[in-house]
C-alpha positions in Angstrom: 0.0 0.0 0.0 1.5 3.4 -0.9 2.3 5.6 2.1 -0.2 8.2 1.2 -3.1 5.6 1.2 -2.3 4.4 4.8 -4.9 5.4 7.5 -3.9 8.7 9.1 -3.7 7.1 12.6 -1.8 4.0 11.5 1.5 5.5 12.7 3.2 2.1 13.3 2.8 1.0 9.7 3.8 4.4 8.4 6.9 4.2 10.6 7.8 0.8 9.2 7.2 1.9 5.6 9.7 4.9 5.7 12.1 4.2 8.5 14.9 1.6 8.7 14.0 -2.0 9.8 16.9 -1.8 12.3 15.4 1.2 14.1 14.0 -0.7 17.2 10.7 0.1 18.9 9.8 -0.9 22.4 6.7 -3.0 23.2 4.5 -5.4 21.3 2.2 -2.3 20.8 4.6 0.7 20.5 3.4 3.9 22.0 3.5 7.5 20.8 4.3 9.9 23.6 2.5 13.3 23.0 2.8 15.2 26.3 4.6 15.2 29.6 4.6 16.7 33.1 7.1 16.2 35.8 8.0 12.6 35.7 5.0 11.4 33.8 4.2 11.2 30.1 0.9 10.6 28.2 0.5 8.6 25.0 -1.7 9.2 22.0 -4.4 7.0 23.5 -4.6 9.1 26.7 -2.7 6.7 28.9 -0.3 8.2 31.4 2.8 6.5 32.6 5.4 7.1 35.3 8.7 7.4 33.3 11.7 5.5 34.7 13.8 5.7 31.6 13.6 9.4 30.7 14.2 9.2 27.0 17.3 7.0 27.5 18.5 9.1 30.5 18.1 12.3 28.5 15.1 14.0 30.1 17.2 14.3 33.3 15.2 17.1 34.8 11.8 15.9 33.7 9.0 17.2 31.5 7.5 20.7 31.2 10.1 22.4 33.5 9.3 26.1 33.4 12.8 27.4 33.9 14.1 25.3 30.9 11.1 26.0 28.7 11.3 29.7 29.4 15.0 29.9 28.5 14.2 28.1 25.1 11.2 30.4 24.5 13.3 33.5 25.2 15.8 32.4 22.6 13.1 31.5 20.1 11.4 34.9 20.6 14.7 36.6 19.8 14.2 35.3 16.2 17.7 33.7 16.2 17.5 29.9 16.2 20.9 29.4 14.7 24.1 31.2 13.9 26.9 28.5 13.9 30.3 28.6 15.7 31.6 31.2 13.2 29.9 33.8 15.5 30.1 34.4 19.2 27.3 32.7 21.1 26.8 34.1 24.6 25.1 31.0 26.1 27.6 28.7 24.6 30.5 30.6 26.3 28.6 30.7 29.6 27.8 27.0 29.5 31.4 26.1 28.5 32.7 28.2 31.4 30.4 26.3 33.8 31.3 22.8 32.5 35.0 23.7 32.5 34.8 24.6 36.1 32.8 21.5 37.1 35.1 19.1 35.2 38.0 19.4 37.5 40.3 19.1 34.5 43.2 21.7 34.6 42.9 24.5 32.0 39.9 22.8 30.5 38.3 23.8 27.2 35.0 22.6 25.8 33.8 21.7 22.4 30.0 21.2 21.8 28.5 18.6 19.5 25.0 17.4 18.8 25.2 14.0 20.5 27.2 11.6 22.6 28.3 9.7 19.5 29.7 12.9 17.9 31.3 13.8 21.3 33.1 10.4 21.4 34.2 10.8 17.7 35.7 14.2 18.6 37.5 12.8 21.6 39.0 10.0 19.5 40.1 12.5 16.9 41.8 14.6 19.5 43.6 11.7 21.2 44.8 10.1 18.0 46.1 13.4 16.7 47.7 14.4 20.0 49.5 11.0 20.3 50.0 10.5 16.6 48.7 7.0 16.9 45.6 5.1 15.7 45.6 2.6 18.6 42.8 2.7 21.1 42.0 0.7 24.2 38.3 0.1 25.1 36.4 -2.1 27.6 34.6 -5.3 26.7 30.9 -4.9 26.5 31.2 -1.1 26.1 29.0 1.2 23.9 30.2 4.5 22.6 27.9 5.4 19.7 26.8 4.5 16.2 29.2 6.4 14.0 32.3 4.9 12.2 35.0 5.2 14.9 32.6 4.8 17.9 31.2 1.5 16.5 34.8 0.4 16.0 35.5 0.8 19.7 32.2 -0.6 20.9 32.9 -3.8 22.7 29.4 -5.3 22.2 28.9 -6.9 18.8 25.1 -6.5 19.1 25.6 -2.7 18.7 28.5 -2.7 16.3 27.1 -2.9 12.8 30.5 -2.9 11.0 33.9 -4.5 11.5 35.5 -1.7 9.6 37.1 1.0 11.7 39.5 4.0 11.3 41.3 2.9 14.6 42.9 -0.2 15.8 41.2 -1.3 19.0 42.2 -3.7 21.8 39.6 -4.6 24.4 40.4 -5.0 28.1 38.5 -6.6 31.0 36.6 -4.6 33.6 33.2 -3.9 32.1 30.8 -6.7 32.9 31.6 -8.0 36.3 28.8 -10.6 36.8 30.1 -12.8 34.0 33.6 -13.6 32.7 36.8 -15.1 34.2 36.9 -12.7 37.2 33.2 -13.0 38.2 33.8 -14.5 41.6 36.7 -12.3 42.6 36.6 -9.9 45.6 36.8 -6.1 44.8 40.5 -6.0 45.3 41.1 -9.2 43.4 38.9 -8.0 40.5 40.8 -4.6 40.2 44.2 -6.4 40.4 43.1 -8.9 37.7 41.8 -6.1 35.4 44.9 -4.0 35.8 47.1 -7.0 35.0 45.0 -7.7 31.9 45.4 -4.1 30.8 49.2 -4.2 31.2 49.2 -7.5 29.3 47.1 -6.1 26.5 49.3 -3.1 26.1 52.4 -5.2 26.0 51.1 -8.0 23.8 48.5 -6.6 21.3 49.7 -3.0 20.7 52.8 -1.3 19.5 53.0 0.5 22.8 52.3 4.0 21.6 48.6 3.8 22.2 46.6 7.0 21.8 44.0 6.5 24.6 41.8 4.3 26.6 38.1 5.2 26.6 35.7 3.9 29.2 32.3 4.4 30.6 32.5 4.7 34.5 29.3 2.6 34.5 28.4 0.8 31.3 25.1 2.1 30.0 23.8 0.1 27.0 25.9 -2.8 28.4 23.5 -3.1 31.3 24.5 -0.6 34.0 27.5 -2.6 35.0 29.3 -1.1 38.0 33.0 -1.8 38.5 34.6 -1.5 42.0 35.4 2.0 43.0 39.1 2.8 42.3 39.4 0.5 39.3 40.0 3.2 36.7 42.4 5.0 39.1 44.5 1.8 39.2 44.3 1.4 35.5 45.4 5.0 34.9 48.7 4.3 36.7 49.4 1.8 33.9 48.3 4.3 31.2 50.5 7.0 32.7 53.5 4.7 32.5 53.0 4.6 28.7 51.8 8.2 28.2 48.4 6.9 27.2 45.5 9.4 27.5 42.4 8.5 29.5 38.9 9.5 28.2 35.9 9.1 30.5 32.6 8.6 28.5 30.2 10.4 30.8 27.3 10.5 28.4 25.1 8.5 30.8 26.9 8.9 34.1 27.4 12.6 34.1 25.5 15.5 35.8 25.1 13.8 39.2 23.1 10.8 38.1 25.2 8.4 40.2 24.4 10.4 43.3 27.6 10.1 45.1 29.6 12.1 42.5 28.8 14.7 39.9 30.9 12.7 37.3 30.9 8.9 37.4 34.7 8.8 37.1 35.1 10.6 40.4 34.4 7.3 42.2 37.8 6.2 40.9 39.9 9.0 42.4 41.2 10.1 39.0 41.0 13.1 36.8 40.8 12.1 33.1 42.5 13.9 30.3 39.1 14.4 28.6 35.4 13.6 29.3 32.6 13.3 26.8 29.0 14.3 27.7 25.5 14.5 26.2 22.0 13.2 27.1 21.0 14.8 30.4 22.7 18.1 29.9 20.0 19.3 27.4 17.0 17.7 29.1 15.8 16.6 25.6 17.6 19.1 23.5 20.3 17.8 21.1 23.6 18.7 22.7 26.8 16.9 23.6 30.5 17.7 23.9 34.0 17.2 25.0 35.8 18.8 27.9 39.5 18.3 27.8 42.9 19.6 28.8 43.6 22.8 26.9 46.7 21.4 25.2 44.8 18.4 24.1 41.8 20.3 22.8 44.0 22.7 20.9 46.1 20.0 19.2 44.2 20.1 15.9 45.9 22.2 13.3 43.4 22.0 10.5 40.4 24.2 10.2 37.2 23.0 12.0 33.8 24.3 13.0 30.5 22.9 14.2 27.5 24.1 12.2 25.0 23.0 14.8 27.0 22.1 17.8 26.5 24.5 20.7 23.8 26.5 18.8 21.9 29.2 20.6 18.7 27.1 21.3 20.5 24.0 22.7 23.0 26.0 24.9 20.3 28.3 26.3 18.2 25.2 27.3 21.2 23.3 28.5 22.5 26.2 30.6 19.0 26.5 32.2 18.9 22.7 32.8 22.4 22.7 34.4 21.5 25.7 36.6 18.3 24.0 37.7 20.2 20.7 38.5 22.7 22.6 40.7 20.3 25.0 42.3 18.1 22.1 43.4 20.9 19.7 44.4 19.5 16.9 42.3 22.6 14.9 42.8 21.7 14.5 46.5 18.2 13.6 45.4 19.6 10.9 43.1 21.7 9.5 45.9 18.8 9.3 48.4 16.1 7.9 46.1 18.5 5.7 44.2 19.4 4.0 47.5 15.7 3.4 48.3 15.1 2.0 44.8 18.2 -0.3 44.8 17.6 -1.6 48.4 13.9 -2.2 47.6 14.7 -4.2 44.5 17.3 -6.2 46.3 14.7 -7.1 48.9 12.4 -8.3 46.1 15.3 -10.3 44.5 15.6 -12.4 47.6 12.3 -14.0 46.8 12.6 -13.8 43.0 15.0 -16.2 41.4 14.3 -14.6 38.0 16.5 -11.7 39.2 20.2 -12.6 38.9 21.6 -9.2 40.0 20.5 -5.7 41.1 23.2 -3.1 40.6 23.7 0.5 40.1 24.4 3.9 41.7 22.0 6.7 42.3 19.2 6.8 39.8 21.0 4.4 37.4 19.8 0.9 38.3 20.1 -2.4 36.4 18.1 -5.6 37.0 19.6 -8.6 35.4 17.1 -11.2 34.5 18.0 -14.9 34.4 16.5 -18.3 33.7 15.3 -21.0 36.2 18.9 -22.0 36.8 19.6 -18.6 38.4 22.4 -18.0 36.0 21.6 -18.2 32.3 20.7 -14.8 30.8 17.0 -14.5 30.0 16.1 -11.9 27.4 12.6 -13.4 27.4 12.1 -12.5 31.1 13.4 -9.0 30.5 11.0 -8.6 27.6 8.1 -9.8 29.7 9.0 -7.5 32.5 9.1 -4.6 30.1 5.5 -5.4 29.0 4.3 -6.0 32.5 5.5 -2.7 33.9 4.0 -0.9 30.9 0.6 -2.5 31.5 0.8 -1.1 35.0 1.7 2.4 34.0 5.5 2.4 34.3 8.1 2.9 31.5 11.5 1.3 31.9 14.5 0.5 29.6 16.2 -2.6 28.5 19.8 -3.5 27.5 22.8 -5.6 28.4 25.1 -7.9 26.4 22.3 -10.5 26.2 19.5 -8.0 26.2 18.4 -9.3 29.6 18.9 -6.3 31.8 16.1 -3.9 32.8 17.5 -0.4 33.0 16.0 2.2 35.4 17.0 5.9 35.0 14.1 8.2 36.0 14.5 12.0 35.9 16.6 13.3 38.8 13.6 15.3 40.1 11.9 12.0 41.1 10.0 12.2 44.4 9.9 9.8 47.2 6.2 9.0 46.5 7.0 8.3 42.8 9.9 6.1 43.9 7.6 4.0 46.0 5.0 3.9 43.3 7.6 2.7 40.7 9.0 0.1 43.2 5.5 -1.2 43.8 4.8 -1.6 40.1 8.2 -3.3 39.6 7.5 -5.7 42.5 4.1 -6.7 41.1 5.6 -7.2 37.6 8.6 -9.2 38.8 6.2 -11.5 40.7 4.3 -12.2 37.5 7.4 -12.8 35.5 9.0 -14.9 38.2 6.0 -17.3 38.3 6.2 -17.7 34.5 10.0 -18.3 34.7 9.5 -21.2 37.1 6.7 -22.8 35.0 
């Protein structure tokens, strides 16, 4: 049937007719979100949901936040939606100043992009140019984006559509602790084993002059995997021995989401040479970027601009979102409510064999679903839990190496009442899936 002849309300078929087959949609009956308020969204059928995934961690402040909307409207009302980086942009400068200060990186400079993928591509460009090397270290089960180089360093084949790459990558241990050769190690043993592996990888699989290692402090798409605190600090000692740069991919862990720290990497007692960011900064606006040492950022000698990166609309909204986050101490809120959510889920897991692991920090929580043997990954159980929570009015995410991890990342403005509401829905849904899992 030609697209023009499809029923006007048949959005799913229209979507499938003109968008790629590999563009995944959640749920057996996908929903169209048409409005939002606070931590709740409403679909085109009038059903309202409590949102515990926030547009893949992007709507970090929530929906219809007056301070952010007003900042965007003010810029729209000026008549200037775009100028490009060929002109001075006041909000871009102000936002860069704030991020530079918050980064803790000495003499930091900021470059704005449109997404986390583009931010990571930029960081790789800087590192390889600075070190004059095309060798990169990445973690197994990592995810860094869907562009050419970022797919090349993604350590999860389910998210890497091409084996071609402009860089030579070697993968080190340390990403997915629940499974693998170091699964049963203590924290100290695990860190020591991963550091030994890193040293071995550098000496055996590279020419030594590696450009950088890039790592997510907590793996996002990989299933919210949390390494022991201090692991990346210990790894950086090895990197420093070889002059290898360290890039922290803070696209999902930044802006206080982990609760205990503003940046996820701070749990490891180390200041990276560069950090990449995106998602929560814009609260839904398209913005990402790199904050790096000044000498690293300035190492490019060719001309370069960003047509859309750091444009007036995105930086005005992002500056308002960052100010709101800091003024309302949302990091502390993430720490408090995240602990309630994690502890509540761990209590549920004691009576639910379908849950193999509950992990996370702050409002970044993963629930790993397993089969009746308590160990085998169960993507079917995760898919069922996704549907069960939706039917009860809660939206959650899904990921992991085996697509068997439920990901929870609500807006940082979440309330205590909403935390308990979400936990109750999750408990009911897990009970249903657990019974099916035993059958």
